[in-house]
C-alpha positions in Angstrom: 22.3 0.2 21.6 24.2 3.1 20.0 24.0 6.2 21.8 21.7 8.7 19.4 22.0 12.7 19.5 19.1 13.6 20.7 17.3 17.5 20.6 17.1 19.1 24.0 13.5 19.9 23.5 13.1 16.0 23.4 14.3 15.2 26.8 11.0 15.9 28.6 9.4 12.9 26.5 12.0 10.3 27.3 11.4 7.6 30.1 12.6 4.3 30.5 10.0 2.1 29.4 8.6 4.0 27.0 4.8 4.2 27.4 3.6 5.2 24.1 0.0 7.2 24.8 -1.8 10.1 23.4 -3.0 11.5 26.8 -1.3 14.2 28.2 -0.7 15.4 31.8 -2.5 18.1 31.5 -5.6 16.3 30.1 -8.4 16.2 32.4 -8.9 13.2 34.5 -12.0 11.5 32.3 -9.9 12.3 29.0 -7.0 10.7 30.2 -9.0 7.2 31.1 -11.3 7.8 27.9 -7.6 8.1 26.1 -6.1 5.4 27.9 -8.8 2.7 27.2 -9.1 3.2 23.7 -5.4 2.9 23.7 -5.5 -0.7 25.7 -8.2 -1.8 23.4 -6.3 -0.8 20.4 -3.3 -2.9 21.2 -0.8 -0.4 23.1 0.8 -3.3 24.7 1.4 -4.7 22.1 3.3 -2.0 20.4 5.2 -1.2 23.2 6.7 -5.1 23.6 7.8 -4.8 20.2 9.4 -1.6 20.9 11.1 -2.7 23.7 12.5 -6.0 21.7 13.5 -3.7 19.4 15.0 -1.2 21.2 17.0 -4.3 23.0 18.1 -5.9 19.9 21.5 -4.0 18.6 19.0 -0.7 17.8 19.6 0.8 14.4 17.5 3.7 13.8 17.5 3.7 9.9 15.9 0.1 9.8 13.9 0.7 13.4 10.5 1.4 11.5 10.7 -1.3 9.2 11.4 -4.0 11.7 8.5 -2.6 13.9 6.2 -3.0 10.7 7.6 -6.2 9.9 7.1 -7.7 13.6 3.6 -6.6 13.5 2.9 -8.4 10.5 1.8 -4.8 8.8 1.0 -5.0 5.5 0.3 -2.4 2.9 -2.2 -3.1 0.1 -2.8 -0.6 -2.6 -3.2 -0.5 -6.3 -0.2 0.7 -8.1 -2.4 1.9 -11.0 -4.4 4.1 -8.5 -1.1 5.3 -6.7 0.4 6.4 -10.3 -2.5 9.0 -10.5 -1.9 10.5 -7.5 -1.5 14.3 -8.7 2.2 15.6 -8.4 0.8 18.6 -6.7 -1.7 19.9 -4.3 -2.9 18.3 -1.3 -3.1 14.7 -0.4 -4.8 13.0 2.2 -4.5 9.8 3.4 -7.0 6.9 4.6 -5.9 4.4 6.7 -8.3 1.4 7.4 -7.1 -1.0 10.5 -9.1 -4.5 10.8 -8.8 -5.5 14.4 -8.5 -9.4 14.3 -9.3 -10.8 18.1 
């Protein structure tokens, strides 16, 4: 794995193996358990496994996210005409529909 330059501000977040989570150490016990349970139901272990496989290969930051989306079989389905209709200035909002298939 190539060694990357890491901003010292982020060093406290790094651990091996990583645990990808929205819960924080200063969250209350109930909140941590709720967040952790929701993450487990939505596939955190699968995402962590993909991360580990990609990290163990020849790590390349330029292709990492694209490789992760490919491995997760993520696809983007959009209407190109609607995409062209988005105003060039002003606020922009993204909506994501996630379909969980067992």
